[in-house]
C-alpha positions, 0 to 999 in steps of 0.5 A: 419509486421501486425502480429508482431504489433498484437502480440505486442498489445496483449502483452501490453493489457495483461500486462495492465490487469494484472496490473489493477488486482493487483491494484484492489486486493491491494485496497481491503485490504485498508479498514475500516475493515482492518484499525481496525485490526491494533494495537499499537505495531504491526511490519511493517511486520504484518501491510503489511500482513494486508494492503499489501505494502505501497503506500508511505513511509518516514523514519528518523533515529537519534541515537537509534531512527528510525521513519517511516510514511507509507501511503496506498492509494486506491480510496478515502481512505488513511491509515496513520501509524506511526512507531517508532523503527519498531512498530506502535505508531499511525494510521489514516484513511482518506476518500475523499483524493486521 
């Protein structure tokens, strides 16, 4: 019984370490340097290649218009990018917001 609990605990710890590693790797992408690489007209796929997947995203579709606002957050940095019909139209970098 104790051996089973120990195995379960080791598995939980391993999963936590893997998750923390993934979070820290993605947060390295959310930086001033990568923010500056984002250019008007880029697609969501191009932005995701630079920043990784967004932390949050919301979209609206009206007739032939589609708009999306996506945010990438890490530590005290937030990058907000607005897309219209799948292309970057505006971007903002904020420091100090969690």
